[in-house]
PDB file of N, CA, C and O in Angstrom, chain B, residues numbered from 101:
ATOM      1  N   MET B 101     133.988-112.477 141.010  1.00  0.00           N
ATOM      2  CA  MET B 101     133.750-111.102 140.656  1.00  0.00           C
ATOM      3  C   MET B 101     135.072-110.441 140.293  1.00  0.00           C
ATOM      4  O   MET B 101     136.012-110.437 141.088  1.00  0.00           O
ATOM      5  N   ILE B 102     135.139-109.894 139.111  1.00  0.00           N
ATOM      6  CA  ILE B 102     136.359-109.255 138.642  1.00  0.00           C
ATOM      7  C   ILE B 102     136.552-107.937 139.368  1.00  0.00           C
ATOM      8  O   ILE B 102     135.617-107.152 139.520  1.00  0.00           O
ATOM      9  N   GLY B 103     137.778-107.706 139.812  1.00  0.00           N
ATOM     10  CA  GLY B 103     138.091-106.465 140.496  1.00  0.00           C
ATOM     11  C   GLY B 103     137.829-106.486 141.994  1.00  0.00           C
ATOM     12  O   GLY B 103     138.114-105.511 142.689  1.00  0.00           O
ATOM     13  N   ALA B 104     137.290-107.587 142.495  1.00  0.00           N
ATOM     14  CA  ALA B 104     137.032-107.668 143.932  1.00  0.00           C
ATOM     15  C   ALA B 104     138.344-107.863 144.669  1.00  0.00           C
ATOM     16  O   ALA B 104     139.236-108.562 144.189  1.00  0.00           O
ATOM     17  N   MET B 105     138.460-107.248 145.830  1.00  0.00           N
ATOM     18  CA  MET B 105     139.662-107.414 146.638  1.00  0.00           C
ATOM     19  C   MET B 105     139.640-108.770 147.320  1.00  0.00           C
ATOM     20  O   MET B 105     138.598-109.222 147.796  1.00  0.00           O
ATOM     21  N   SER B 106     140.768-109.398 147.363  1.00  0.00           N
ATOM     22  CA  SER B 106     140.893-110.692 148.025  1.00  0.00           C
ATOM     23  C   SER B 106     140.908-110.502 149.534  1.00  0.00           C
ATOM     24  O   SER B 106     141.502-109.552 150.045  1.00  0.00           O
ATOM     25  N   THR B 107     140.250-111.410 150.242  1.00  0.00           N
ATOM     26  CA  THR B 107     140.268-111.359 151.698  1.00  0.00           C
ATOM     27  C   THR B 107     141.295-112.335 152.261  1.00  0.00           C
ATOM     28  O   THR B 107     141.403-112.509 153.475  1.00  0.00           O
ATOM     29  N   GLU B 108     142.046-112.967 151.366  1.00  0.00           N
ATOM     30  CA  GLU B 108     143.064-113.915 151.805  1.00  0.00           C
ATOM     31  C   GLU B 108     144.230-113.160 152.422  1.00  0.00           C
ATOM     32  O   GLU B 108     144.691-112.159 151.873  1.00  0.00           O
ATOM     33  N   LEU B 109     144.698-113.634 153.550  1.00  0.00           N
ATOM     34  CA  LEU B 109     145.877-113.066 154.171  1.00  0.00           C
ATOM     35  C   LEU B 109     147.108-113.675 153.539  1.00  0.00           C
ATOM     36  O   LEU B 109     147.080-114.846 153.160  1.00  0.00           O
ATOM     37  N   PRO B 110     148.193-112.921 153.410  1.00  0.00           N
ATOM     38  CA  PRO B 110     149.408-113.496 152.843  1.00  0.00           C
ATOM     39  C   PRO B 110     150.012-114.533 153.790  1.00  0.00           C
ATOM     40  O   PRO B 110     149.802-114.490 155.002  1.00  0.00           O
ATOM     41  N   ILE B 111     150.750-115.446 153.217  1.00  0.00           N
ATOM     42  CA  ILE B 111     151.480-116.443 153.998  1.00  0.00           C
ATOM     43  C   ILE B 111     152.901-115.896 154.155  1.00  0.00           C
ATOM     44  O   ILE B 111     153.605-115.701 153.164  1.00  0.00           O
ATOM     45  N   ILE B 112     153.317-115.650 155.385  1.00  0.00           N
ATOM     46  CA  ILE B 112     154.644-115.102 155.655  1.00  0.00           C
ATOM     47  C   ILE B 112     155.497-116.201 156.264  1.00  0.00           C
ATOM     48  O   ILE B 112     155.177-116.748 157.319  1.00  0.00           O
ATOM     49  N   ILE B 113     156.585-116.512 155.580  1.00  0.00           N
ATOM     50  CA  ILE B 113     157.451-117.607 156.003  1.00  0.00           C
ATOM     51  C   ILE B 113     158.854-117.058 156.207  1.00  0.00           C
ATOM     52  O   ILE B 113     159.418-116.427 155.313  1.00  0.00           O
ATOM     53  N   THR B 114     159.405-117.295 157.364  1.00  0.00           N
ATOM     54  CA  THR B 114     160.759-116.851 157.670  1.00  0.00           C
ATOM     55  C   THR B 114     161.500-117.948 158.429  1.00  0.00           C
ATOM     56  O   THR B 114     160.892-118.717 159.174  1.00  0.00           O
ATOM     57  N   CYS B 115     162.780-118.011 158.240  1.00  0.00           N
ATOM     58  CA  CYS B 115     163.592-119.000 158.965  1.00  0.00           C
ATOM     59  C   CYS B 115     163.524-118.761 160.469  1.00  0.00           C
ATOM     60  O   CYS B 115     163.628-119.703 161.255  1.00  0.00           O
ATOM     61  N   GLU B 116     163.349-117.501 160.870  1.00  0.00           N
ATOM     62  CA  GLU B 116     163.292-117.153 162.285  1.00  0.00           C
ATOM     63  C   GLU B 116     162.137-117.838 163.010  1.00  0.00           C
ATOM     64  O   GLU B 116     162.232-118.082 164.213  1.00  0.00           O
ATOM     65  N   SER B 117     161.044-118.154 162.302  1.00  0.00           N
ATOM     66  CA  SER B 117     159.874-118.761 162.944  1.00  0.00           C
ATOM     67  C   SER B 117     159.786-120.266 162.704  1.00  0.00           C
ATOM     68  O   SER B 117     158.777-120.883 163.044  1.00  0.00           O
ATOM     69  N   CYS B 118     160.817-120.860 162.129  1.00  0.00           N
ATOM     70  CA  CYS B 118     160.769-122.279 161.761  1.00  0.00           C
ATOM     71  C   CYS B 118     161.303-123.177 162.886  1.00  0.00           C
ATOM     72  O   CYS B 118     162.363-122.919 163.456  1.00  0.00           O
ATOM     73  N   ALA B 119     160.548-124.225 163.185  1.00  0.00           N
ATOM     74  CA  ALA B 119     160.948-125.187 164.208  1.00  0.00           C
ATOM     75  C   ALA B 119     162.156-126.014 163.760  1.00  0.00           C
ATOM     76  O   ALA B 119     162.847-126.588 164.602  1.00  0.00           O
ATOM     77  N   MET B 120     162.419-126.085 162.468  1.00  0.00           N
ATOM     78  CA  MET B 120     163.534-126.879 161.949  1.00  0.00           C
ATOM     79  C   MET B 120     164.761-126.029 161.639  1.00  0.00           C
ATOM     80  O   MET B 120     165.677-126.472 160.947  1.00  0.00           O
ATOM     81  N   ARG B 121     164.769-124.813 162.154  1.00  0.00           N
ATOM     82  CA  ARG B 121     165.879-123.888 161.920  1.00  0.00           C
ATOM     83  C   ARG B 121     167.204-124.497 162.359  1.00  0.00           C
ATOM     84  O   ARG B 121     167.292-125.124 163.415  1.00  0.00           O
ATOM     85  N   HIS B 122     168.211-124.310 161.556  1.00  0.00           N
ATOM     86  CA  HIS B 122     169.570-124.807 161.812  1.00  0.00           C
ATOM     87  C   HIS B 122     169.634-126.333 161.857  1.00  0.00           C
ATOM     88  O   HIS B 122     170.424-126.899 162.613  1.00  0.00           O
ATOM     89  N   SER B 123     168.805-127.001 161.050  1.00  0.00           N
ATOM     90  CA  SER B 123     168.862-128.458 160.972  1.00  0.00           C
ATOM     91  C   SER B 123     169.259-128.863 159.552  1.00  0.00           C
ATOM     92  O   SER B 123     169.438-128.012 158.681  1.00  0.00           O
ATOM     93  N   GLU B 124     169.392-130.155 159.333  1.00  0.00           N
ATOM     94  CA  GLU B 124     169.748-130.663 158.005  1.00  0.00           C
ATOM     95  C   GLU B 124     168.660-130.371 156.973  1.00  0.00           C
ATOM     96  O   GLU B 124     168.924-130.420 155.772  1.00  0.00           O
ATOM     97  N   HIS B 125     167.446-130.069 157.422  1.00  0.00           N
ATOM     98  CA  HIS B 125     166.347-129.773 156.514  1.00  0.00           C
ATOM     99  C   HIS B 125     166.552-128.442 155.792  1.00  0.00           C
ATOM    100  O   HIS B 125     165.991-128.233 154.717  1.00  0.00           O
ATOM    101  N   CYS B 126     167.337-127.552 156.360  1.00  0.00           N
ATOM    102  CA  CYS B 126     167.578-126.235 155.765  1.00  0.00           C
ATOM    103  C   CYS B 126     168.303-126.341 154.419  1.00  0.00           C
ATOM    104  O   CYS B 126     168.122-125.496 153.542  1.00  0.00           O
ATOM    105  N   ASP B 127     169.117-127.375 154.265  1.00  0.00           N
ATOM    106  CA  ASP B 127     169.920-127.510 153.052  1.00  0.00           C
ATOM    107  C   ASP B 127     169.079-127.646 151.791  1.00  0.00           C
ATOM    108  O   ASP B 127     169.529-127.257 150.713  1.00  0.00           O
ATOM    109  N   ASP B 128     167.868-128.188 151.897  1.00  0.00           N
ATOM    110  CA  ASP B 128     167.028-128.411 150.728  1.00  0.00           C
ATOM    111  C   ASP B 128     165.646-127.788 150.924  1.00  0.00           C
ATOM    112  O   ASP B 128     164.633-128.385 150.556  1.00  0.00           O
ATOM    113  N   CYS B 129     165.610-126.602 151.496  1.00  0.00           N
ATOM    114  CA  CYS B 129     164.342-125.919 151.752  1.00  0.00           C
ATOM    115  C   CYS B 129     164.208-124.716 150.821  1.00  0.00           C
ATOM    116  O   CYS B 129     165.172-123.981 150.609  1.00  0.00           O
ATOM    117  N   MET B 130     163.024-124.518 150.272  1.00  0.00           N
ATOM    118  CA  MET B 130     162.774-123.402 149.381  1.00  0.00           C
ATOM    119  C   MET B 130     163.025-122.063 150.074  1.00  0.00           C
ATOM    120  O   MET B 130     163.555-121.143 149.451  1.00  0.00           O
ATOM    121  N   VAL B 131     162.659-121.936 151.340  1.00  0.00           N
ATOM    122  CA  VAL B 131     162.841-120.676 152.057  1.00  0.00           C
ATOM    123  C   VAL B 131     164.323-120.362 152.213  1.00  0.00           C
ATOM    124  O   VAL B 131     164.735-119.221 152.003  1.00  0.00           O
ATOM    125  N   THR B 132     165.124-121.347 152.577  1.00  0.00           N
ATOM    126  CA  THR B 132     166.570-121.136 152.691  1.00  0.00           C
ATOM    127  C   THR B 132     167.137-120.707 151.350  1.00  0.00           C
ATOM    128  O   THR B 132     167.976-119.808 151.283  1.00  0.00           O
ATOM    129  N   PHE B 133     166.682-121.345 150.286  1.00  0.00           N
ATOM    130  CA  PHE B 133     167.147-121.019 148.939  1.00  0.00           C
ATOM    131  C   PHE B 133     166.836-119.570 148.585  1.00  0.00           C
ATOM    132  O   PHE B 133     167.677-118.874 148.017  1.00  0.00           O
ATOM    133  N   LEU B 134     165.636-119.114 148.918  1.00  0.00           N
ATOM    134  CA  LEU B 134     165.221-117.760 148.575  1.00  0.00           C
ATOM    135  C   LEU B 134     165.776-116.701 149.517  1.00  0.00           C
ATOM    136  O   LEU B 134     166.068-115.587 149.084  1.00  0.00           O
ATOM    137  N   CYS B 135     165.928-117.028 150.793  1.00  0.00           N
ATOM    138  CA  CYS B 135     166.262-116.027 151.807  1.00  0.00           C
ATOM    139  C   CYS B 135     167.725-115.953 152.181  1.00  0.00           C
ATOM    140  O   CYS B 135     168.152-114.956 152.765  1.00  0.00           O
ATOM    141  N   ASP B 136     168.510-116.967 151.869  1.00  0.00           N
ATOM    142  CA  ASP B 136     169.892-116.988 152.338  1.00  0.00           C
ATOM    143  C   ASP B 136     170.749-116.032 151.512  1.00  0.00           C
ATOM    144  O   ASP B 136     171.376-116.428 150.529  1.00  0.00           O
ATOM    145  N   THR B 137     170.761-114.782 151.926  1.00  0.00           N
ATOM    146  CA  THR B 137     171.546-113.759 151.233  1.00  0.00           C
ATOM    147  C   THR B 137     172.808-113.420 152.004  1.00  0.00           C
ATOM    148  O   THR B 137     173.570-112.540 151.603  1.00  0.00           O
ATOM    149  N   GLY B 138     173.030-114.114 153.108  1.00  0.00           N
ATOM    150  CA  GLY B 138     174.185-113.832 153.938  1.00  0.00           C
ATOM    151  C   GLY B 138     173.922-112.745 154.957  1.00  0.00           C
ATOM    152  O   GLY B 138     174.772-112.459 155.800  1.00  0.00           O
ATOM    153  N   GLU B 139     172.750-112.139 154.884  1.00  0.00           N
ATOM    154  CA  GLU B 139     172.388-111.099 155.841  1.00  0.00           C
ATOM    155  C   GLU B 139     171.839-111.731 157.108  1.00  0.00           C
ATOM    156  O   GLU B 139     171.292-112.833 157.074  1.00  0.00           O
ATOM    157  N   ALA B 140     171.985-111.039 158.214  1.00  0.00           N
ATOM    158  CA  ALA B 140     171.423-111.535 159.470  1.00  0.00           C
ATOM    159  C   ALA B 140     170.493-110.487 160.022  1.00  0.00           C
ATOM    160  O   ALA B 140     170.927-109.341 160.141  1.00  0.00           O
ATOM    161  N   PRO B 141     169.291-110.761 160.360  1.00  0.00           N
ATOM    162  CA  PRO B 141     168.577-112.015 160.118  1.00  0.00           C
ATOM    163  C   PRO B 141     168.118-112.101 158.670  1.00  0.00           C
ATOM    164  O   PRO B 141     168.004-111.084 157.985  1.00  0.00           O
ATOM    165  N   PRO B 142     167.855-113.324 158.205  1.00  0.00           N
ATOM    166  CA  PRO B 142     167.399-113.484 156.820  1.00  0.00           C
ATOM    167  C   PRO B 142     166.025-112.855 156.632  1.00  0.00           C
ATOM    168  O   PRO B 142     165.251-112.718 157.579  1.00  0.00           O
ATOM    169  N   GLU B 143     165.739-112.479 155.393  1.00  0.00           N
ATOM    170  CA  GLU B 143     164.445-111.887 155.084  1.00  0.00           C
ATOM    171  C   GLU B 143     163.355-112.953 155.120  1.00  0.00           C
ATOM    172  O   GLU B 143     163.642-114.139 155.279  1.00  0.00           O
ATOM    173  N   ALA B 144     162.119-112.528 154.973  1.00  0.00           N
ATOM    174  CA  ALA B 144     160.974-113.443 154.947  1.00  0.00           C
ATOM    175  C   ALA B 144     160.477-113.602 153.523  1.00  0.00           C
ATOM    176  O   ALA B 144     160.698-112.734 152.678  1.00  0.00           O
ATOM    177  N   VAL B 145     159.808-114.710 153.261  1.00  0.00           N
ATOM    178  CA  VAL B 145     159.130-114.946 151.999  1.00  0.00           C
ATOM    179  C   VAL B 145     157.654-114.687 152.256  1.00  0.00           C
ATOM    180  O   VAL B 145     157.080-115.232 153.199  1.00  0.00           O
ATOM    181  N   VAL B 146     157.039-113.859 151.422  1.00  0.00           N
ATOM    182  CA  VAL B 146     155.619-113.554 151.553  1.00  0.00           C
ATOM    183  C   VAL B 146     154.922-114.055 150.296  1.00  0.00           C
ATOM    184  O   VAL B 146     155.218-113.602 149.190  1.00  0.00           O
ATOM    185  N   LEU B 147     153.993-114.994 150.473  1.00  0.00           N
ATOM    186  CA  LEU B 147     153.262-115.588 149.351  1.00  0.00           C
ATOM    187  C   LEU B 147     151.772-115.399 149.553  1.00  0.00           C
ATOM    188  O   LEU B 147     151.275-115.504 150.674  1.00  0.00           O
ATOM    189  N   ASP B 148     151.055-115.120 148.467  1.00  0.00           N
ATOM    190  CA  ASP B 148     149.604-115.174 148.583  1.00  0.00           C
ATOM    191  C   ASP B 148     149.189-116.628 148.311  1.00  0.00           C
ATOM    192  O   ASP B 148     150.030-117.461 147.973  1.00  0.00           O
ATOM    193  N   LEU B 149     147.915-116.924 148.457  1.00  0.00           N
ATOM    194  CA  LEU B 149     147.452-118.302 148.341  1.00  0.00           C
ATOM    195  C   LEU B 149     147.745-118.891 146.962  1.00  0.00           C
ATOM    196  O   LEU B 149     148.124-120.058 146.857  1.00  0.00           O
ATOM    197  N   THR B 150     147.576-118.110 145.921  1.00  0.00           N
ATOM    198  CA  THR B 150     147.841-118.580 144.561  1.00  0.00           C
ATOM    199  C   THR B 150     149.319-118.919 144.382  1.00  0.00           C
ATOM    200  O   THR B 150     149.657-119.935 143.775  1.00  0.00           O
ATOM    201  N   GLU B 151     150.194-118.073 144.907  1.00  0.00           N
ATOM    202  CA  GLU B 151     151.635-118.333 144.812  1.00  0.00           C
ATOM    203  C   GLU B 151     152.019-119.566 145.615  1.00  0.00           C
ATOM    204  O   GLU B 151     152.841-120.362 145.162  1.00  0.00           O
ATOM    205  N   ALA B 152     151.440-119.738 146.798  1.00  0.00           N
ATOM    206  CA  ALA B 152     151.743-120.913 147.620  1.00  0.00           C
ATOM    207  C   ALA B 152     151.328-122.197 146.895  1.00  0.00           C
ATOM    208  O   ALA B 152     152.052-123.192 146.933  1.00  0.00           O
ATOM    209  N   ARG B 153     150.177-122.175 146.243  1.00  0.00           N
ATOM    210  CA  ARG B 153     149.741-123.348 145.470  1.00  0.00           C
ATOM    211  C   ARG B 153     150.701-123.635 144.333  1.00  0.00           C
ATOM    212  O   ARG B 153     151.029-124.793 144.074  1.00  0.00           O
ATOM    213  N   ALA B 154     151.157-122.590 143.648  1.00  0.00           N
ATOM    214  CA  ALA B 154     152.096-122.770 142.537  1.00  0.00           C
ATOM    215  C   ALA B 154     153.412-123.368 143.027  1.00  0.00           C
ATOM    216  O   ALA B 154     153.975-124.246 142.374  1.00  0.00           O
ATOM    217  N   VAL B 155     153.904-122.899 144.168  1.00  0.00           N
ATOM    218  CA  VAL B 155     155.148-123.440 144.731  1.00  0.00           C
ATOM    219  C   VAL B 155     154.977-124.919 145.068  1.00  0.00           C
ATOM    220  O   VAL B 155     155.872-125.722 144.803  1.00  0.00           O
ATOM    221  N   ARG B 156     153.823-125.289 145.657  1.00  0.00           N
ATOM    222  CA  ARG B 156     153.572-126.701 145.975  1.00  0.00           C
ATOM    223  C   ARG B 156     153.552-127.553 144.715  1.00  0.00           C
ATOM    224  O   ARG B 156     154.088-128.661 144.716  1.00  0.00           O
ATOM    225  N   LEU B 157     152.945-127.059 143.638  1.00  0.00           N
ATOM    226  CA  LEU B 157     152.905-127.800 142.378  1.00  0.00           C
ATOM    227  C   LEU B 157     154.304-127.947 141.773  1.00  0.00           C
ATOM    228  O   LEU B 157     154.662-129.021 141.288  1.00  0.00           O
ATOM    229  N   LEU B 158     155.082-126.883 141.802  1.00  0.00           N
ATOM    230  CA  LEU B 158     156.450-126.950 141.285  1.00  0.00           C
ATOM    231  C   LEU B 158     157.303-127.920 142.101  1.00  0.00           C
ATOM    232  O   LEU B 158     158.092-128.680 141.541  1.00  0.00           O
ATOM    233  N   ALA B 159     157.145-127.891 143.415  1.00  0.00           N
ATOM    234  CA  ALA B 159     157.897-128.816 144.277  1.00  0.00           C
ATOM    235  C   ALA B 159     157.472-130.252 144.028  1.00  0.00           C
ATOM    236  O   ALA B 159     158.316-131.148 143.992  1.00  0.00           O
ATOM    237  N   ALA B 160     156.182-130.485 143.855  1.00  0.00           N
ATOM    238  CA  ALA B 160     155.692-131.843 143.592  1.00  0.00           C
ATOM    239  C   ALA B 160     156.242-132.383 142.277  1.00  0.00           C
ATOM    240  O   ALA B 160     156.430-133.590 142.125  1.00  0.00           O
ATOM    241  N   ALA B 161     156.498-131.492 141.333  1.00  0.00           N
ATOM    242  CA  ALA B 161     157.066-131.897 140.042  1.00  0.00           C
ATOM    243  C   ALA B 161     158.588-132.004 140.094  1.00  0.00           C
ATOM    244  O   ALA B 161     159.216-132.412 139.117  1.00  0.00           O
ATOM    245  N   GLY B 162     159.187-131.636 141.239  1.00  0.00           N
ATOM    246  CA  GLY B 162     160.635-131.728 141.387  1.00  0.00           C
ATOM    247  C   GLY B 162     161.385-130.563 140.768  1.00  0.00           C
ATOM    248  O   GLY B 162     162.593-130.655 140.546  1.00  0.00           O
ATOM    249  N   LEU B 163     160.692-129.469 140.485  1.00  0.00           N
ATOM    250  CA  LEU B 163     161.324-128.336 139.821  1.00  0.00           C
ATOM    251  C   LEU B 163     161.928-127.316 140.779  1.00  0.00           C
ATOM    252  O   LEU B 163     162.811-126.553 140.386  1.00  0.00           O
ATOM    253  N   VAL B 164     161.474-127.287 142.021  1.00  0.00           N
ATOM    254  CA  VAL B 164     162.035-126.418 143.053  1.00  0.00           C
ATOM    255  C   VAL B 164     162.104-127.219 144.348  1.00  0.00           C
ATOM    256  O   VAL B 164     161.390-128.210 144.501  1.00  0.00           O
ATOM    257  N   PRO B 165     162.967-126.793 145.293  1.00  0.00           N
ATOM    258  CA  PRO B 165     162.972-127.488 146.586  1.00  0.00           C
ATOM    259  C   PRO B 165     161.613-127.357 147.261  1.00  0.00           C
ATOM    260  O   PRO B 165     160.905-126.370 147.062  1.00  0.00           O
ATOM    261  N   SER B 166     161.259-128.346 148.050  1.00  0.00           N
ATOM    262  CA  SER B 166     159.979-128.285 148.757  1.00  0.00           C
ATOM    263  C   SER B 166     160.090-127.345 149.952  1.00  0.00           C
ATOM    264  O   SER B 166     161.184-127.010 150.406  1.00  0.00           O
ATOM    265  N   LEU B 167     158.942-126.936 150.440  1.00  0.00           N
ATOM    266  CA  LEU B 167     158.877-126.088 151.620  1.00  0.00           C
ATOM    267  C   LEU B 167     158.972-126.965 152.849  1.00  0.00           C
ATOM    268  O   LEU B 167     158.071-127.760 153.113  1.00  0.00           O
ATOM    269  N   LYS B 168     160.043-126.834 153.600  1.00  0.00           N
ATOM    270  CA  LYS B 168     160.250-127.651 154.794  1.00  0.00           C
ATOM    271  C   LYS B 168     159.865-126.906 156.073  1.00  0.00           C
ATOM    272  O   LYS B 168     159.983-127.444 157.174  1.00  0.00           O
ATOM    273  N   HIS B 169     159.407-125.676 155.915  1.00  0.00           N
ATOM    274  CA  HIS B 169     159.085-124.815 157.057  1.00  0.00           C
ATOM    275  C   HIS B 169     157.998-125.426 157.928  1.00  0.00           C
ATOM    276  O   HIS B 169     156.972-125.879 157.421  1.00  0.00           O
ATOM    277  N   ARG B 170     158.218-125.441 159.225  1.00  0.00           N
ATOM    278  CA  ARG B 170     157.238-125.860 160.218  1.00  0.00           C
ATOM    279  C   ARG B 170     157.228-124.779 161.278  1.00  0.00           C
ATOM    280  O   ARG B 170     158.240-124.542 161.938  1.00  0.00           O
ATOM    281  N   GLU B 171     156.093-124.124 161.447  1.00  0.00           N
ATOM    282  CA  GLU B 171     155.985-123.003 162.387  1.00  0.00           C
ATOM    283  C   GLU B 171     156.292-123.473 163.808  1.00  0.00           C
ATOM    284  O   GLU B 171     155.693-124.437 164.286  1.00  0.00           O
ATOM    285  N   ALA B 172     157.216-122.802 164.477  1.00  0.00           N
ATOM    286  CA  ALA B 172     157.538-123.119 165.858  1.00  0.00           C
ATOM    287  C   ALA B 172     156.387-122.653 166.749  1.00  0.00           C
ATOM    288  O   ALA B 172     155.772-121.614 166.507  1.00  0.00           O
ATOM    289  N   ILE B 173     156.117-123.430 167.761  1.00  0.00           N
ATOM    290  CA  ILE B 173     155.008-123.097 168.669  1.00  0.00           C
ATOM    291  C   ILE B 173     155.531-122.321 169.853  1.00  0.00           C
ATOM    292  O   ILE B 173     154.759-121.944 170.734  1.00  0.00           O
TER     293      ILE B 173
END
């Protein structure tokens, strides 16, 4: 339906919530690439479902770093 509001929640990814924070995985992570502005704490990346799918496709093609984020429990 055109014009219908999406019920999808955004995907919020931040280094602060990552289980792999401060590891060797950060060097080649899309979130580190986007968020590392030298500010403390780093900002978050907010993606909707369509954007997250596009990022996965670009990473699979080798055009952007893959998402290495793993939510800390």
